[in-house]
Each structure stands twice: as structure tokens, then as C-alpha cells.
C-alpha positions as CSV (number, residue, x, y, z in Angstrom):
1,M,27.4,-37.7,-17.3
2,I,24.4,-39.9,-18.2
3,V,25.0,-43.7,-18.2
4,D,25.0,-45.1,-21.7
5,W,23.0,-48.3,-21.1
6,T,23.4,-49.2,-24.8
7,D,27.1,-50.0,-24.1
8,V,26.5,-53.7,-23.2
9,G,30.2,-54.4,-23.0
10,R,30.1,-52.6,-19.6
11,Q,27.3,-54.7,-18.2
12,L,27.5,-58.4,-17.1
13,D,23.8,-58.7,-17.5
14,P,22.5,-56.1,-20.0
15,E,18.9,-57.4,-19.5
16,L,18.9,-56.9,-15.7
17,F,16.7,-53.8,-16.1
18,D,13.8,-53.0,-18.4
19,I,14.4,-49.8,-20.3
20,V,11.8,-48.1,-18.1
21,E,13.3,-49.5,-14.8
22,R,16.9,-48.5,-15.5
23,P,18.3,-46.1,-12.9
24,T,18.7,-42.5,-14.1
25,G,21.6,-40.3,-13.5
26,F,25.2,-41.5,-12.7
27,P,27.4,-42.3,-9.7
28,A,28.4,-38.9,-8.2
29,K,31.3,-40.2,-6.2
30,A,33.6,-43.3,-6.0
31,T,31.8,-44.5,-2.8
32,D,28.7,-45.0,-4.9
33,L,30.4,-47.9,-6.7
34,V,30.2,-51.5,-5.6
35,V,33.5,-53.4,-5.9
36,E,33.2,-57.2,-6.2
37,P,34.6,-60.2,-8.0
38,C,33.6,-60.6,-11.6
39,P,34.4,-63.1,-14.5
40,V,37.9,-62.8,-15.9
41,Y,36.6,-62.3,-19.5
42,H,34.7,-59.1,-18.4
43,A,37.8,-57.6,-16.8
44,R,40.0,-58.6,-19.8
45,E,37.6,-57.0,-22.3
46,L,37.6,-53.7,-20.4
47,V,41.3,-53.6,-19.8
48,L,41.7,-53.8,-23.6
49,R,39.4,-50.8,-24.0
50,W,40.7,-48.6,-21.1
51,H,44.3,-49.4,-20.1
52,S,46.7,-46.6,-21.1
53,R,49.9,-48.7,-21.2
54,L,49.2,-52.4,-21.1
55,P,45.9,-53.1,-22.8
56,N,46.7,-56.6,-24.1
57,V,46.5,-59.4,-21.5
58,Q,46.8,-63.1,-21.8
59,K,43.6,-65.2,-21.4
60,G,44.9,-66.8,-18.2
61,P,45.5,-68.1,-15.8
62,W,44.2,-65.3,-13.5
63,M,43.6,-65.9,-9.8
64,H,41.1,-63.1,-9.3
65,A,39.2,-60.5,-11.3
66,F,37.2,-57.5,-9.9
67,R,35.0,-54.8,-11.1
68,A,33.6,-51.5,-9.7
69,H,30.1,-50.9,-10.9
70,W,27.0,-48.8,-10.4
71,H,23.7,-50.8,-10.8
72,G,25.6,-53.3,-12.9
73,Y,27.3,-50.7,-15.1
74,T,31.1,-51.1,-14.9
75,Y,33.5,-48.2,-14.3
76,G,36.7,-50.1,-13.3
77,V,38.3,-53.5,-13.5
78,A,41.3,-55.3,-12.1
79,L,43.2,-58.6,-12.6
80,W,45.3,-60.3,-9.9
81,H,47.7,-63.3,-10.0
82,N,50.9,-64.6,-8.3
83,P,53.9,-62.3,-8.2
84,S,55.6,-62.0,-11.6
85,A,59.0,-61.9,-9.9
86,R,59.8,-65.5,-9.1
87,N,61.9,-64.6,-6.0
88,L,58.9,-63.1,-4.2
89,P,56.8,-65.2,-1.7
90,Q,53.9,-67.1,-3.1
91,S,51.8,-65.8,-0.2
92,W,51.8,-62.4,-1.9
93,I,49.5,-61.6,-4.7
94,E,50.1,-59.0,-7.4
95,L,47.7,-56.6,-9.1
96,R,48.7,-57.1,-12.7
97,R,46.2,-54.8,-14.4
98,M,43.7,-52.2,-13.3
99,A,41.8,-50.0,-15.7
100,V,39.3,-47.3,-15.1
101,A,36.8,-45.7,-17.6
102,H,37.2,-42.1,-18.6
103,D,33.7,-41.3,-17.1
104,A,34.4,-43.0,-13.7
105,P,34.0,-40.9,-10.6
106,H,37.1,-39.2,-9.1
107,C,39.1,-41.6,-6.9
108,T,37.6,-44.7,-8.4
109,A,41.0,-46.4,-8.6
110,S,41.9,-45.8,-4.9
111,R,38.4,-46.8,-3.9
112,M,38.9,-50.1,-5.8
113,L,42.3,-50.7,-4.1
114,G,40.7,-50.3,-0.7
115,Q,37.7,-52.4,-1.3
116,M,39.7,-55.2,-2.9
117,A,42.1,-55.3,0.1
118,K,39.1,-55.7,2.4
119,W,38.0,-58.6,0.2
120,F,41.4,-60.3,0.4
121,R,41.5,-59.9,4.2
122,V,38.2,-61.7,4.6
123,N,38.4,-64.3,1.8
124,K,42.1,-65.1,1.4
125,P,43.6,-65.2,4.9
126,E,46.6,-67.1,3.5
127,C,47.5,-64.0,1.5
128,D,49.6,-61.6,3.7
129,R,50.7,-58.9,1.2
130,L,49.3,-57.2,-1.9
131,I,51.8,-55.7,-4.4
132,S,51.6,-53.7,-7.6
133,Y,54.1,-52.0,-10.0
134,Q,53.8,-48.4,-11.0
135,D,55.3,-47.4,-14.4
136,V,57.2,-44.2,-13.7
137,D,57.0,-43.0,-17.3
138,V,53.2,-42.6,-17.2
139,H,52.1,-42.7,-13.5
140,T,53.0,-41.1,-10.2
141,G,51.6,-43.6,-7.7
142,T,48.9,-41.3,-6.3
143,I,46.3,-44.0,-6.2
144,Y,48.4,-46.3,-4.1
145,N,49.4,-43.5,-1.7
146,A,45.7,-42.6,-1.3
147,A,44.8,-46.2,-0.5
148,G,47.5,-46.5,2.2
149,W,50.0,-48.6,0.3
150,D,53.8,-48.2,0.8
151,R,56.4,-47.6,-1.9
152,A,58.8,-50.4,-1.2
153,Y,61.3,-51.1,-4.1
154,F,62.4,-49.4,-7.3
155,S,63.2,-51.5,-10.4
156,P,65.4,-49.5,-12.8
157,P,64.7,-49.4,-16.5
158,R,66.0,-52.4,-18.4
159,V,66.3,-53.3,-22.1
160,R,65.3,-56.7,-23.3
161,Q,66.1,-57.9,-26.7
162,R,63.0,-59.9,-27.6
163,S,63.6,-60.3,-31.3
164,G,65.7,-63.2,-32.6
165,Y,67.8,-63.4,-29.5
166,S,68.2,-66.5,-27.3
167,R,69.0,-66.5,-23.6
168,P,72.3,-68.2,-22.6
169,G,71.6,-71.8,-21.8
170,S,68.1,-71.7,-23.3
171,L,68.9,-74.2,-26.1
172,G,68.0,-71.7,-28.8
173,R,64.7,-70.7,-27.3
174,E,64.0,-67.0,-28.0
175,Y,62.6,-64.4,-25.5
176,R,58.9,-64.0,-25.6
177,T,57.7,-61.1,-27.6
178,G,56.2,-58.3,-25.4
179,I,52.5,-58.3,-26.3
180,N,52.4,-54.5,-25.5
181,G,55.6,-53.6,-27.2
182,Q,59.0,-52.8,-25.6
183,A,58.3,-49.4,-24.0
184,P,56.5,-50.8,-20.9
185,D,59.4,-53.3,-20.3
186,Q,62.0,-50.5,-20.6
187,A,60.4,-48.2,-18.0
188,G,61.5,-48.0,-14.4
189,K,58.9,-49.2,-11.9
190,W,58.1,-48.7,-8.3
191,R,56.7,-51.7,-6.4
192,W,54.0,-50.7,-4.0
193,E,52.9,-53.0,-1.2
194,L,50.1,-53.3,1.3
195,E,50.5,-55.6,4.4
196,L,47.3,-57.3,5.1
197,N,48.0,-58.3,8.7
198,N,45.9,-61.4,8.6
199,G,47.9,-63.1,11.3
């Protein structure tokens, strides 16, 4: 599949190449992609375009954003932040969103997981574990297994009333509305983990 260089939303610097100088062809395999940090806005915009289940994301705060690209043309993005579960150690960091383009090479997602783990080992020695949640309604966890992660904990489906209902002791404050609807909240989830062994 030929790269569509007119899609400027997939490029951080669309003017990096002259039309004549632009690389021809496409990345044949996931190892052709470079995985590196990127601006949060770039990751958010492409999550909105590509994510199958949770396309809407808050503006911030986000601790880290990454992209997988070929000569500046993005094929996958990821957003990381502190664990969403408050009882988990703050030395852990959670992959909150990852989205891959339909024309990305096979195994792009697992390639990204591996390369991002290498980045955290080098650049964030205080981080000792990576975690991510797999929605069992739409995913099987293949990418985590391929990247060497361990399936650690299952969170069963739960129903949250987010419309006009106040939590006990909340002084009338209502639950936040799910920005991606109720279905993702109600799905069971596996937590996958990767020990970084920085110590």
C-alpha cells in the first residue's frame, strides 16, 4: 500500500520532504517503524481517528505519548499516565490508549509495546512496572502476549449509573458521564503487566 503523503494529520512535519524527495513504497514490516515520543496532541488526534472502542480522550494531563512512524508518517500512537486504579503503586505506569492505523504493518502494536518498554527502562528508572487493560468484549490480548507481558488480574463487568445518580456521601455530586458511552465501562477487563526490572 502506497503512503498517502497528502494525509498531513499523520505527519508531525508535513514539509519535511519535498514532493520529489519523499520516500517511495511503504513499511513492509513492523521493524521498519521507528517508535519514539511525540507530542500529546498528535497521539490524541490519531486515537480519535483509529481507536475501535475508546476514541475520545481528555486533553490531559498525559505523562507520555508515543508514535510509530516510517519516515515521519505515523502508523500507531499511544498515551500513558498514572494507574487509573488508585490502589495501585504510583511507580507503575498505565498504557491508557493505543491505536494503530488500518494500513500499519502486521505486529505493529506488539512492536510498539516492546520499543516503549525499552524506552521506559532507559529513561524512567523509577518506573518498575507497565500495565494495560484489555477489553474482553473486543480484544483477546494477543499483542500483550506477543510482547512478553503477563496476564495478571481480571476485573469483572460492572454497571455504573452515570446519569442523574449521586454517589453516597458525595454531597449530590453526580458520576461523571463516560465520554465513550457505557459499553466500555461495562465490559470485563484483563490487566496485563510487564515487570521492568530496573533495580
